N, CA, C and O atoms as a GROMACS GRO file, in nm:
protein
  572
    1UNK      N    1   1.608  -0.817   0.878
    1UNK     CA    2   1.486  -0.744   0.828
    1UNK      C    3   1.444  -0.812   0.744
    1UNK      O    4   1.510  -0.825   0.641
    2UNK      N    5   1.323  -0.878   0.760
    2UNK     CA    6   1.212  -0.935   0.642
    2UNK      C    7   1.165  -0.842   0.532
    2UNK      O    8   1.111  -0.735   0.560
    3UNK      N    9   1.183  -0.877   0.425
    3UNK     CA   10   1.133  -0.843   0.309
    3UNK      C   11   1.015  -0.891   0.256
    3UNK      O   12   1.032  -1.013   0.246
    4UNK      N   13   0.887  -0.859   0.210
    4UNK     CA   14   0.776  -0.915   0.166
    4UNK      C   15   0.746  -0.821   0.048
    4UNK      O   16   0.708  -0.706   0.066
    5UNK      N   17   0.767  -0.883  -0.093
    5UNK     CA   18   0.717  -0.809  -0.174
    5UNK      C   19   0.546  -0.823  -0.243
    5UNK      O   20   0.489  -0.921  -0.293
    6UNK      N   21   0.513  -0.727  -0.228
    6UNK     CA   22   0.355  -0.709  -0.246
    6UNK      C   23   0.354  -0.671  -0.398
    6UNK      O   24   0.449  -0.610  -0.448
    7UNK      N   25   0.255  -0.704  -0.464
    7UNK     CA   26   0.266  -0.709  -0.630
    7UNK      C   27   0.323  -0.613  -0.707
    7UNK      O   28   0.300  -0.494  -0.689
    8UNK      N   29   0.396  -0.656  -0.794
    8UNK     CA   30   0.483  -0.567  -0.864
    8UNK      C   31   0.510  -0.422  -0.855
    8UNK      O   32   0.571  -0.353  -0.937
    9UNK      N   33   0.443  -0.374  -0.715
    9UNK     CA   34   0.429  -0.244  -0.699
    9UNK      C   35   0.484  -0.208  -0.576
    9UNK      O   36   0.566  -0.116  -0.565
   10UNK      N   37   0.425  -0.310  -0.432
   10UNK     CA   38   0.435  -0.233  -0.342
   10UNK      C   39   0.530  -0.358  -0.242
   10UNK      O   40   0.502  -0.478  -0.229
   11UNK      N   41   0.629  -0.293  -0.191
   11UNK     CA   42   0.735  -0.389  -0.135
   11UNK      C   43   0.734  -0.311   0.019
   11UNK      O   44   0.757  -0.190   0.030
   12UNK      N   45   0.704  -0.403   0.137
   12UNK     CA   46   0.715  -0.398   0.264
   12UNK      C   47   0.783  -0.454   0.336
   12UNK      O   48   0.769  -0.576   0.344
   13UNK      N   49   0.880  -0.391   0.414
   13UNK     CA   50   0.978  -0.469   0.490
   13UNK      C   51   0.939  -0.439   0.617
   13UNK      O   52   0.911  -0.322   0.641
   14UNK      N   53   0.929  -0.527   0.712
   14UNK     CA   54   0.851  -0.517   0.847
   14UNK      C   55   1.013  -0.562   0.968
   14UNK      O   56   1.086  -0.660   0.957
   15UNK      N   57   1.017  -0.483   1.040
   15UNK     CA   58   1.135  -0.552   1.128
   15UNK      C   59   1.099  -0.546   1.272
   15UNK      O   60   1.176  -0.593   1.356
   16UNK      N   61   0.974  -0.485   1.310
   16UNK     CA   62   0.948  -0.455   1.442
   16UNK      C   63   0.816  -0.425   1.441
   16UNK      O   64   0.758  -0.413   1.333
   17UNK      N   65   0.749  -0.407   1.564
   17UNK     CA   66   0.603  -0.376   1.586
   17UNK      C   67   0.550  -0.230   1.644
   17UNK      O   68   0.448  -0.209   1.710
   18UNK      N   69   0.667  -0.121   1.592
   18UNK     CA   70   0.601  -0.002   1.648
   18UNK      C   71   0.672   0.096   1.523
   18UNK      O   72   0.770   0.063   1.455
   19UNK      N   73   0.606   0.209   1.514
   19UNK     CA   74   0.654   0.310   1.412
   19UNK      C   75   0.692   0.445   1.432
   19UNK      O   76   0.598   0.525   1.444
   20UNK      N   77   0.807   0.490   1.438
   20UNK     CA   78   0.868   0.636   1.484
   20UNK      C   79   0.798   0.732   1.415
   20UNK      O   80   0.754   0.709   1.303
   21UNK      N   81   0.780   0.860   1.482
   21UNK     CA   82   0.749   0.972   1.412
   21UNK      C   83   0.837   1.041   1.298
   21UNK      O   84   0.806   1.143   1.236
   22UNK      N   85   0.951   0.965   1.284
   22UNK     CA   86   1.085   1.036   1.215
   22UNK      C   87   1.033   0.983   1.101
   22UNK      O   88   1.078   0.868   1.092
   23UNK      N   89   0.958   1.010   1.004
   23UNK     CA   90   0.951   0.970   0.884
   23UNK      C   91   0.987   1.058   0.759
   23UNK      O   92   0.981   1.180   0.771
   24UNK      N   93   1.030   0.994   0.627
   24UNK     CA   94   1.100   1.087   0.537
   24UNK      C   95   1.015   1.009   0.439
   24UNK      O   96   0.969   0.895   0.447
   25UNK      N   97   1.006   1.113   0.334
   25UNK     CA   98   0.944   1.055   0.210
   25UNK      C   99   0.991   1.126   0.105
   25UNK      O  100   0.983   1.248   0.108
   26UNK      N  101   1.049   1.053  -0.010
   26UNK     CA  102   1.129   1.064  -0.119
   26UNK      C  103   1.039   1.015  -0.257
   26UNK      O  104   0.934   0.950  -0.251
   27UNK      N  105   1.093   1.052  -0.358
   27UNK     CA  106   1.012   1.041  -0.497
   27UNK      C  107   1.178   1.004  -0.576
   27UNK      O  108   1.289   1.056  -0.572
   28UNK      N  109   1.131   0.915  -0.627
   28UNK     CA  110   1.238   0.851  -0.712
   28UNK      C  111   1.294   0.999  -0.801
   28UNK      O  112   1.223   1.099  -0.811
   29UNK      N  113   1.420   0.990  -0.855
   29UNK     CA  114   1.449   1.090  -0.934
   29UNK      C  115   1.354   1.102  -1.092
   29UNK      O  116   1.296   1.011  -1.152
   30UNK      N  117   1.363   1.222  -1.120
   30UNK     CA  118   1.276   1.220  -1.244
   30UNK      C  119   1.317   1.158  -1.407
   30UNK      O  120   1.253   1.180  -1.509
   31UNK      N  121   1.414   1.095  -1.398
   31UNK     CA  122   1.477   1.000  -1.512
   31UNK      C  123   1.376   0.872  -1.539
   31UNK      O  124   1.358   0.810  -1.644
   32UNK      N  125   1.305   0.849  -1.386
   32UNK     CA  126   1.254   0.698  -1.405
   32UNK      C  127   1.143   0.688  -1.511
   32UNK      O  128   1.034   0.732  -1.474
   33UNK      N  129   1.149   0.640  -1.635
   33UNK     CA  130   1.039   0.643  -1.703
   33UNK      C  131   0.890   0.571  -1.691
   33UNK      O  132   0.777   0.614  -1.714
   34UNK      N  133   0.938   0.441  -1.645
   34UNK     CA  134   0.807   0.328  -1.606
   34UNK      C  135   0.757   0.414  -1.468
   34UNK      O  136   0.658   0.485  -1.488
   35UNK      N  137   0.804   0.415  -1.352
   35UNK     CA  138   0.734   0.447  -1.243
   35UNK      C  139   0.800   0.556  -1.164
   35UNK      O  140   0.895   0.621  -1.208
   36UNK      N  141   0.736   0.575  -1.028
   36UNK     CA  142   0.782   0.676  -0.947
   36UNK      C  143   0.757   0.602  -0.814
   36UNK      O  144   0.686   0.503  -0.798
   37UNK      N  145   0.827   0.666  -0.728
   37UNK     CA  146   0.811   0.582  -0.574
   37UNK      C  147   0.793   0.692  -0.495
   37UNK      O  148   0.834   0.806  -0.516
   38UNK      N  149   0.704   0.633  -0.369
   38UNK     CA  150   0.693   0.680  -0.254
   38UNK      C  151   0.765   0.581  -0.168
   38UNK      O  152   0.739   0.460  -0.170
   39UNK      N  153   0.866   0.642  -0.084
   39UNK     CA  154   0.931   0.586   0.013
   39UNK      C  155   0.887   0.622   0.139
   39UNK      O  156   0.873   0.743   0.158
   40UNK      N  157   0.860   0.540   0.240
   40UNK     CA  158   0.849   0.618   0.410
   40UNK      C  159   0.909   0.533   0.491
   40UNK      O  160   0.883   0.413   0.484
   41UNK      N  161   0.987   0.577   0.569
   41UNK     CA  162   1.066   0.506   0.655
   41UNK      C  163   1.094   0.572   0.745
   41UNK      O  164   1.080   0.693   0.725
   42UNK      N  165   1.150   0.527   0.893
   42UNK     CA  166   1.191   0.588   1.000
   42UNK      C  167   1.321   0.567   1.014
   42UNK      O  168   1.358   0.461   0.964
   43UNK      N  169   1.421   0.645   1.074
   43UNK     CA  170   1.524   0.626   1.087
   43UNK      C  171   1.616   0.505   1.138
   43UNK      O  172   1.731   0.474   1.108
   44UNK      N  173   1.511   0.440   1.236
   44UNK     CA  174   1.567   0.293   1.269
   44UNK      C  175   1.510   0.187   1.185
   44UNK      O  176   1.527   0.069   1.215
   45UNK      N  177   1.437   0.227   1.068
   45UNK     CA  178   1.369   0.151   0.946
   45UNK      C  179   1.322   0.053   1.028
   45UNK      O  180   1.363  -0.054   0.983
   46UNK      N  181   1.247   0.033   1.141
   46UNK     CA  182   1.155  -0.065   1.190
   46UNK      C  183   1.040  -0.091   1.069
   46UNK      O  184   1.004  -0.207   1.053
   47UNK      N  185   0.992  -0.003   0.999
   47UNK     CA  186   0.906  -0.032   0.896
   47UNK      C  187   0.952   0.049   0.762
   47UNK      O  188   0.980   0.168   0.752
   48UNK      N  189   0.951  -0.016   0.699
   48UNK     CA  190   0.969   0.067   0.580
   48UNK      C  191   0.844   0.010   0.424
   48UNK      O  192   0.825  -0.103   0.379
   49UNK      N  193   0.796   0.121   0.389
   49UNK     CA  194   0.706   0.090   0.283
   49UNK      C  195   0.786   0.172   0.127
   49UNK      O  196   0.846   0.279   0.122
   50UNK      N  197   0.765   0.100   0.045
   50UNK     CA  198   0.806   0.162  -0.104
   50UNK      C  199   0.680   0.113  -0.205
   50UNK      O  200   0.652  -0.005  -0.224
   51UNK      N  201   0.617   0.217  -0.261
   51UNK     CA  202   0.533   0.229  -0.339
   51UNK      C  203   0.571   0.235  -0.498
   51UNK      O  204   0.558   0.343  -0.557
   52UNK      N  205   0.602   0.160  -0.544
   52UNK     CA  206   0.636   0.190  -0.713
   52UNK      C  207   0.532   0.144  -0.815
   52UNK      O  208   0.515   0.028  -0.854
   53UNK      N  209   0.452   0.276  -0.862
   53UNK     CA  210   0.334   0.271  -0.961
   53UNK      C  211   0.323   0.398  -1.007
   53UNK      O  212   0.298   0.489  -0.929
   54UNK      N  213   0.342   0.420  -1.143
   54UNK     CA  214   0.297   0.526  -1.214
   54UNK      C  215   0.201   0.605  -1.183
   54UNK      O  216   0.087   0.564  -1.204
   55UNK      N  217   0.220   0.739  -1.125
   55UNK     CA  218   0.118   0.798  -1.132
   55UNK      C  219   0.072   0.778  -0.987
   55UNK      O  220  -0.040   0.822  -0.960
   56UNK      N  221   0.139   0.723  -0.897
   56UNK     CA  222   0.073   0.693  -0.749
   56UNK      C  223   0.125   0.822  -0.640
   56UNK      O  224   0.067   0.851  -0.536
   57UNK      N  225   0.217   0.871  -0.681
   57UNK     CA  226   0.283   1.014  -0.573
   57UNK      C  227   0.217   1.109  -0.607
   57UNK      O  228   0.202   1.201  -0.527
   58UNK      N  229   0.168   1.114  -0.716
   58UNK     CA  230   0.107   1.238  -0.790
   58UNK      C  231  -0.027   1.240  -0.745
   58UNK      O  232  -0.068   1.349  -0.703
   59UNK      N  233  -0.111   1.135  -0.745
   59UNK     CA  234  -0.240   1.069  -0.678
   59UNK      C  235  -0.233   1.091  -0.540
   59UNK      O  236  -0.325   1.162  -0.499
   60UNK      N  237  -0.153   1.052  -0.455
   60UNK     CA  238  -0.143   1.063  -0.333
   60UNK      C  239  -0.137   1.206  -0.294
   60UNK      O  240  -0.205   1.236  -0.196
   61UNK      N  241  -0.066   1.302  -0.353
   61UNK     CA  242  -0.046   1.430  -0.310
   61UNK      C  243  -0.187   1.510  -0.344
   61UNK      O  244  -0.235   1.609  -0.289
   62UNK      N  245  -0.234   1.433  -0.451
   62UNK     CA  246  -0.323   1.558  -0.519
   62UNK      C  247  -0.493   1.520  -0.461
   62UNK      O  248  -0.584   1.600  -0.440
   63UNK      N  249  -0.494   1.396  -0.447
   63UNK     CA  250  -0.621   1.330  -0.469
   63UNK      C  251  -0.669   1.277  -0.333
   63UNK      O  252  -0.783   1.298  -0.293
   64UNK      N  253  -0.572   1.203  -0.258
   64UNK     CA  254  -0.594   1.099  -0.129
   64UNK      C  255  -0.637   1.214  -0.021
   64UNK      O  256  -0.589   1.327  -0.022
   65UNK      N  257  -0.730   1.170   0.066
   65UNK     CA  258  -0.771   1.215   0.178
   65UNK      C  259  -0.620   1.264   0.291
   65UNK      O  260  -0.517   1.197   0.300
   66UNK      N  261  -0.644   1.372   0.352
   66UNK     CA  262  -0.487   1.422   0.413
   66UNK      C  263  -0.491   1.304   0.543
   66UNK      O  264  -0.583   1.228   0.573
   67UNK      N  265  -0.372   1.319   0.597
   67UNK     CA  266  -0.334   1.210   0.672
   67UNK      C  267  -0.433   1.259   0.792
   67UNK      O  268  -0.464   1.378   0.803
   68UNK      N  269  -0.474   1.172   0.870
   68UNK     CA  270  -0.555   1.212   1.005
   68UNK      C  271  -0.712   1.213   0.980
   68UNK      O  272  -0.796   1.220   1.070
   69UNK      N  273  -0.735   1.205   0.847
   69UNK     CA  274  -0.869   1.216   0.806
   69UNK      C  275  -0.948   1.090   0.859
   69UNK      O  276  -1.065   1.090   0.899
   70UNK      N  277  -0.847   0.964   0.849
   70UNK     CA  278  -0.959   0.854   0.877
   70UNK      C  279  -0.857   0.810   1.028
   70UNK      O  280  -0.745   0.857   1.050
   71UNK      N  281  -0.922   0.719   1.110
   71UNK     CA  282  -0.854   0.688   1.217
   71UNK      C  283  -0.753   0.553   1.194
   71UNK      O  284  -0.788   0.463   1.117
   72UNK      N  285  -0.638   0.548   1.260
   72UNK     CA  286  -0.607   0.439   1.242
   72UNK      C  287  -0.649   0.286   1.211
   72UNK      O  288  -0.611   0.203   1.128
   73UNK      N  289  -0.769   0.287   1.344
   73UNK     CA  290  -0.852   0.182   1.321
   73UNK      C  291  -0.926   0.139   1.179
   73UNK      O  292  -0.939   0.028   1.127
   74UNK      N  293  -0.966   0.257   1.141
   74UNK     CA  294  -1.049   0.244   1.029
   74UNK      C  295  -0.937   0.196   0.906
   74UNK      O  296  -0.969   0.118   0.817
   75UNK      N  297  -0.826   0.246   0.916
   75UNK     CA  298  -0.753   0.207   0.779
   75UNK      C  299  -0.686   0.058   0.776
   75UNK      O  300  -0.658  -0.009   0.677
   76UNK      N  301  -0.670   0.025   0.924
   76UNK     CA  302  -0.648  -0.128   0.969
   76UNK      C  303  -0.754  -0.217   0.918
   76UNK      O  304  -0.729  -0.310   0.841
   77UNK      N  305  -0.897  -0.184   0.968
   77UNK     CA  306  -1.006  -0.265   0.904
   77UNK      C  307  -1.006  -0.273   0.779
   77UNK      O  308  -0.998  -0.387   0.732
   78UNK      N  309  -1.015  -0.151   0.684
   78UNK     CA  310  -1.009  -0.150   0.560
   78UNK      C  311  -0.878  -0.232   0.463
   78UNK      O  312  -0.897  -0.286   0.354
   79UNK      N  313  -0.742  -0.222   0.538
   79UNK     CA  314  -0.640  -0.292   0.498
   79UNK      C  315  -0.682  -0.448   0.492
   79UNK      O  316  -0.683  -0.515   0.389
   80UNK      N  317  -0.717  -0.492   0.615
   80UNK     CA  318  -0.730  -0.615   0.629
   80UNK      C  319  -0.853  -0.674   0.513
   80UNK      O  320  -0.842  -0.782   0.454
   81UNK      N  321  -0.952  -0.592   0.499
   81UNK     CA  322  -1.069  -0.653   0.370
   81UNK      C  323  -1.026  -0.627   0.257
   81UNK      O  324  -1.073  -0.693   0.164
   82UNK      N  325  -0.896  -0.496   0.221
   82UNK     CA  326  -0.850  -0.515   0.076
   82UNK      C  327  -0.757  -0.643   0.050
   82UNK      O  328  -0.758  -0.713  -0.051
   83UNK      N  329  -0.682  -0.657   0.156
   83UNK     CA  330  -0.572  -0.755   0.148
   83UNK      C  331  -0.605  -0.915   0.122
   83UNK      O  332  -0.561  -0.999   0.044
   84UNK      N  333  -0.740  -0.916   0.265
   84UNK     CA  334  -0.783  -1.060   0.200
   84UNK      C  335  -0.860  -1.099   0.094
   84UNK      O  336  -0.885  -1.216   0.063
   85UNK      N  337  -0.918  -0.948   0.011
   85UNK     CA  338  -0.952  -0.996  -0.119
   85UNK      C  339  -0.847  -1.017  -0.243
   85UNK      O  340  -0.857  -1.090  -0.341
   86UNK      N  341  -0.741  -0.927  -0.203
   86UNK     CA  342  -0.633  -0.906  -0.302
   86UNK      C  343  -0.576  -1.066  -0.310
   86UNK      O  344  -0.543  -1.119  -0.416
   87UNK      N  345  -0.571  -1.129  -0.180
   87UNK     CA  346  -0.489  -1.232  -0.174
   87UNK      C  347  -0.595  -1.364  -0.214
   87UNK      O  348  -0.548  -1.472  -0.250
   88UNK      N  349  -0.717  -1.342  -0.205
   88UNK     CA  350  -0.780  -1.433  -0.277
   88UNK      C  351  -0.809  -1.448  -0.450
   88UNK      O  352  -0.828  -1.542  -0.526
   89UNK      N  353  -0.804  -1.345  -0.460
   89UNK     CA  354  -0.768  -1.319  -0.627
   89UNK      C  355  -0.658  -1.386  -0.669
   89UNK      O  356  -0.664  -1.473  -0.757
   90UNK      N  357  -0.532  -1.347  -0.600
   90UNK     CA  358  -0.405  -1.411  -0.648
   90UNK      C  359  -0.423  -1.543  -0.644
   90UNK      O  360  -0.336  -1.602  -0.708
   91UNK      N  361  -0.504  -1.613  -0.592
   91UNK     CA  362  -0.500  -1.801  -0.564
   91UNK      C  363  -0.599  -1.811  -0.704
   91UNK      O  364  -0.573  -1.916  -0.763
   92UNK      N  365  -0.676  -1.754  -0.754
   92UNK     CA  366  -0.752  -1.754  -0.844
   92UNK      C  367  -0.714  -1.695  -0.997
   92UNK      O  368  -0.789  -1.620  -1.060
   93UNK      N  369  -0.573  -1.747  -1.046
   93UNK     CA  370  -0.540  -1.669  -1.171
   93UNK      C  371  -0.656  -1.706  -1.282
   93UNK      O  372  -0.662  -1.635  -1.382
   94UNK      N  373  -0.712  -1.772  -1.274
   94UNK     CA  374  -0.810  -1.825  -1.405
   94UNK      C  375  -0.923  -1.746  -1.421
   94UNK      O  376  -0.988  -1.755  -1.525
   95UNK      N  377  -0.963  -1.650  -1.307
   95UNK     CA  378  -1.038  -1.568  -1.288
   95UNK      C  379  -1.000  -1.425  -1.282
   95UNK      O  380  -1.074  -1.333  -1.317
   96UNK      N  381  -0.894  -1.414  -1.240
   96UNK     CA  382  -0.818  -1.272  -1.216
   96UNK      C  383  -0.702  -1.237  -1.283
   96UNK      O  384  -0.612  -1.320  -1.271
   97UNK      N  385  -0.676  -1.139  -1.351
   97UNK     CA  386  -0.556  -1.126  -1.431
   97UNK      C  387  -0.438  -1.137  -1.351
   97UNK      O  388  -0.438  -1.082  -1.241
   98UNK      N  389  -0.305  -1.222  -1.404
   98UNK     CA  390  -0.191  -1.228  -1.309
   98UNK      C  391  -0.125  -1.085  -1.339
   98UNK      O  392  -0.034  -1.049  -1.263
   99UNK      N  393  -0.162  -1.004  -1.438
   99UNK     CA  394  -0.109  -0.874  -1.434
   99UNK      C  395  -0.130  -0.774  -1.345
   99UNK      O  396  -0.060  -0.675  -1.320
  100UNK      N  397  -0.246  -0.813  -1.292
  100UNK     CA  398  -0.305  -0.737  -1.168
  100UNK      C  399  -0.279  -0.794  -1.047
  100UNK      O  400  -0.244  -0.714  -0.961
  101UNK      N  401  -0.287  -0.912  -1.014
  101UNK     CA  402  -0.265  -0.962  -0.908
  101UNK      C  403  -0.152  -1.072  -0.899
  101UNK      O  404  -0.178  -1.192  -0.888
  102UNK      N  405  -0.042  -1.026  -0.904
  102UNK     CA  406   0.079  -1.141  -0.933
  102UNK      C  407   0.130  -1.189  -0.813
  102UNK      O  408   0.210  -1.282  -0.830
  103UNK      N  409   0.108  -1.151  -0.676
  103UNK     CA  410   0.165  -1.243  -0.568
  103UNK      C  411   0.101  -1.162  -0.446
  103UNK      O  412   0.071  -1.042  -0.439
  104UNK      N  413   0.090  -1.276  -0.343
  104UNK     CA  414   0.012  -1.214  -0.210
  104UNK      C  415   0.070  -1.134  -0.162
  104UNK      O  416   0.187  -1.112  -0.193
  105UNK      N  417  -0.013  -1.047  -0.047
  105UNK     CA  418   0.058  -0.959   0.040
  105UNK      C  419   0.023  -1.004   0.171
  105UNK      O  420  -0.083  -1.053   0.209
  106UNK      N  421   0.125  -0.981   0.234
  106UNK     CA  422   0.117  -1.053   0.380
  106UNK      C  423   0.123  -0.917   0.479
  106UNK      O  424   0.218  -0.846   0.511
  107UNK      N  425   0.002  -0.914   0.508
  107UNK     CA  426  -0.038  -0.814   0.613
  107UNK      C  427  -0.141  -0.904   0.747
  107UNK      O  428  -0.240  -0.976   0.734
  108UNK      N  429  -0.068  -0.861   0.869
  108UNK     CA  430  -0.095  -0.937   0.978
  108UNK      C  431  -0.165  -0.830   1.062
  108UNK      O  432  -0.124  -0.718   1.092
  109UNK      N  433  -0.266  -0.883   1.089
  109UNK     CA  434  -0.369  -0.759   1.168
  109UNK      C  435  -0.341  -0.780   1.335
  109UNK      O  436  -0.410  -0.727   1.422
  110UNK      N  437  -0.249  -0.851   1.355
  110UNK     CA  438  -0.190  -0.862   1.488
  110UNK      C  439  -0.052  -0.774   1.508
  110UNK      O  440  -0.005  -0.761   1.621
  111UNK      N  441   0.011  -0.713   1.391
  111UNK     CA  442   0.098  -0.659   1.413
  111UNK      C  443   0.064  -0.513   1.401
  111UNK      O  444  -0.033  -0.479   1.334
  112UNK      N  445   0.144  -0.422   1.465
  112UNK     CA  446   0.105  -0.279   1.494
  112UNK      C  447   0.213  -0.201   1.401
  112UNK      O  448   0.325  -0.164   1.438
  113UNK      N  449   0.145  -0.180   1.249
  113UNK     CA  450   0.248  -0.119   1.158
  113UNK      C  451   0.235   0.032   1.176
  113UNK      O  452   0.310   0.097   1.104
  114UNK      N  453   0.165   0.091   1.246
  114UNK     CA  454   0.145   0.242   1.246
  114UNK      C  455   0.049   0.308   1.159
  114UNK      O  456  -0.020   0.250   1.075
  115UNK      N  457   0.048   0.436   1.184
  115UNK     CA  458  -0.055   0.502   1.093
  115UNK      C  459   0.034   0.530   0.966
  115UNK      O  460  -0.029   0.523   0.861
  116UNK      N  461   0.134   0.554   0.958
  116UNK     CA  462   0.163   0.587   0.802
  116UNK      C  463   0.178   0.478   0.741
  116UNK      O  464   0.124   0.473   0.631
  117UNK      N  465   0.244   0.369   0.782
  117UNK     CA  466   0.229   0.229   0.694
  117UNK      C  467   0.090   0.212   0.668
  117UNK      O  468   0.068   0.180   0.551
  118UNK      N  469  -0.015   0.224   0.743
  118UNK     CA  470  -0.163   0.200   0.705
  118UNK      C  471  -0.238   0.267   0.593
  118UNK      O  472  -0.310   0.234   0.499
  119UNK      N  473  -0.187   0.380   0.647
  119UNK     CA  474  -0.205   0.513   0.562
  119UNK      C  475  -0.176   0.499   0.389
  119UNK      O  476  -0.255   0.519   0.297
  120UNK      N  477  -0.045   0.458   0.386
  120UNK     CA  478   0.006   0.437   0.230
  120UNK      C  479  -0.079   0.308   0.179
  120UNK      O  480  -0.138   0.313   0.072
  121UNK      N  481  -0.082   0.193   0.263
  121UNK     CA  482  -0.131   0.079   0.191
  121UNK      C  483  -0.263   0.087   0.162
  121UNK      O  484  -0.310   0.030   0.064
  122UNK      N  485  -0.358   0.182   0.269
  122UNK     CA  486  -0.490   0.197   0.225
  122UNK      C  487  -0.519   0.286   0.089
  122UNK      O  488  -0.609   0.258   0.010
  123UNK      N  489  -0.440   0.384   0.074
  123UNK     CA  490  -0.446   0.473  -0.031
  123UNK      C  491  -0.370   0.405  -0.161
  123UNK      O  492  -0.404   0.429  -0.277
  124UNK      N  493  -0.281   0.331  -0.130
  124UNK     CA  494  -0.232   0.250  -0.268
  124UNK      C  495  -0.385   0.156  -0.285
  124UNK      O  496  -0.434   0.149  -0.397
  125UNK      N  497  -0.435   0.107  -0.199
  125UNK     CA  498  -0.554   0.005  -0.221
  125UNK      C  499  -0.649   0.099  -0.315
  125UNK      O  500  -0.691   0.065  -0.426
  126UNK      N  501  -0.676   0.217  -0.254
  126UNK     CA  502  -0.812   0.316  -0.339
  126UNK      C  503  -0.739   0.341  -0.461
  126UNK      O  504  -0.800   0.290  -0.556
  127UNK      N  505  -0.644   0.393  -0.493
  127UNK     CA  506  -0.576   0.419  -0.611
  127UNK      C  507  -0.600   0.291  -0.700
  127UNK      O  508  -0.683   0.303  -0.790
  128UNK      N  509  -0.537   0.172  -0.685
  128UNK     CA  510  -0.531   0.067  -0.764
  128UNK      C  511  -0.686   0.057  -0.797
  128UNK      O  512  -0.713   0.090  -0.912
  129UNK      N  513  -0.796   0.019  -0.718
  129UNK     CA  514  -0.909  -0.001  -0.757
  129UNK      C  515  -0.960   0.110  -0.858
  129UNK      O  516  -0.999   0.090  -0.973
  130UNK      N  517  -0.951   0.224  -0.794
  130UNK     CA  518  -0.979   0.328  -0.925
  130UNK      C  519  -0.928   0.347  -1.038
  130UNK      O  520  -0.997   0.401  -1.124
  131UNK      N  521  -0.757   0.298  -1.076
  131UNK     CA  522  -0.720   0.314  -1.184
  131UNK      C  523  -0.726   0.198  -1.233
  131UNK      O  524  -0.731   0.199  -1.356
  132UNK      N  525  -0.727   0.103  -1.189
  132UNK     CA  526  -0.790  -0.047  -1.256
  132UNK      C  527  -0.918  -0.085  -1.279
  132UNK      O  528  -0.942  -0.201  -1.314
  133UNK      N  529  -0.998  -0.009  -1.264
  133UNK     CA  530  -1.153  -0.046  -1.235
  133UNK      C  531  -1.192  -0.185  -1.152
  133UNK      O  532  -1.267  -0.273  -1.193
  134UNK      N  533  -1.126  -0.183  -1.037
  134UNK     CA  534  -1.156  -0.321  -0.951
  134UNK      C  535  -1.227  -0.271  -0.837
  134UNK      O  536  -1.225  -0.155  -0.794
  135UNK      N  537  -1.290  -0.370  -0.791
  135UNK     CA  538  -1.387  -0.368  -0.659
  135UNK      C  539  -1.294  -0.472  -0.556
  135UNK      O  540  -1.272  -0.587  -0.594
  136UNK      N  541  -1.252  -0.432  -0.448
  136UNK     CA  542  -1.168  -0.513  -0.360
  136UNK      C  543  -1.288  -0.548  -0.250
  136UNK      O  544  -1.298  -0.661  -0.202
  137UNK      N  545  -1.378  -0.440  -0.216
  137UNK     CA  546  -1.445  -0.497  -0.098
  137UNK      C  547  -1.602  -0.433  -0.093
  137UNK      O  548  -1.664  -0.380   0.000
  138UNK      N  549  -1.640  -0.464  -0.243
  138UNK     CA  550  -1.808  -0.463  -0.261
  138UNK      C  551  -1.817  -0.324  -0.323
  138UNK      O  552  -1.916  -0.322  -0.396
  139UNK      N  553  -1.755  -0.213  -0.324
  139UNK     CA  554  -1.750  -0.098  -0.392
  139UNK      C  555  -1.631  -0.021  -0.414
  139UNK      O  556  -1.541  -0.040  -0.331
  140UNK      N  557  -1.610   0.055  -0.497
  140UNK     CA  558  -1.463   0.134  -0.518
  140UNK      C  559  -1.467   0.277  -0.444
  140UNK      O  560  -1.530   0.375  -0.485
  141UNK      N  561  -1.388   0.271  -0.329
  141UNK     CA  562  -1.415   0.417  -0.278
  141UNK      C  563  -1.391   0.513  -0.337
  141UNK      O  564  -1.330   0.506  -0.444
  142UNK      N  565  -1.436   0.641  -0.279
  142UNK     CA  566  -1.387   0.791  -0.336
  142UNK      C  567  -1.275   0.846  -0.290
  142UNK      O  568  -1.265   0.882  -0.172
  143UNK      N  569  -1.187   0.857  -0.370
  143UNK     CA  570  -1.066   0.926  -0.316
  143UNK      C  571  -1.069   1.048  -0.235
  143UNK      O  572  -0.964   1.098  -0.195
   0.00000   0.00000   0.00000
């Protein structure tokens, strides 16, 4: 299984090219002081997304648009734009803070990650932009 570490906060492990509907979501135990985690996985672990950022799971539950609100194509297109801009900023540490943009994200538009993976990445990018007052694709989207 390949592991791709995405900036201090998001880890995506990819192993195959489709996503099963048997999904579990877990939050870390309450004793975690620095961050909470949202974990999305299926039984065969074809894809796994773990997002660790203080406040993200609460934001996702309370402010994000519900699953099914956006089409998968919309999410894929937005993720491609956001990830491209993110990676561009990683390569310009003199211009953009290393605290925000630590490392590149590997997101391949030719791989079918499935709705849930794209939904989480998209919502993390929206959350990141709002909470850090950043604009990755021309404007900060509304939650």
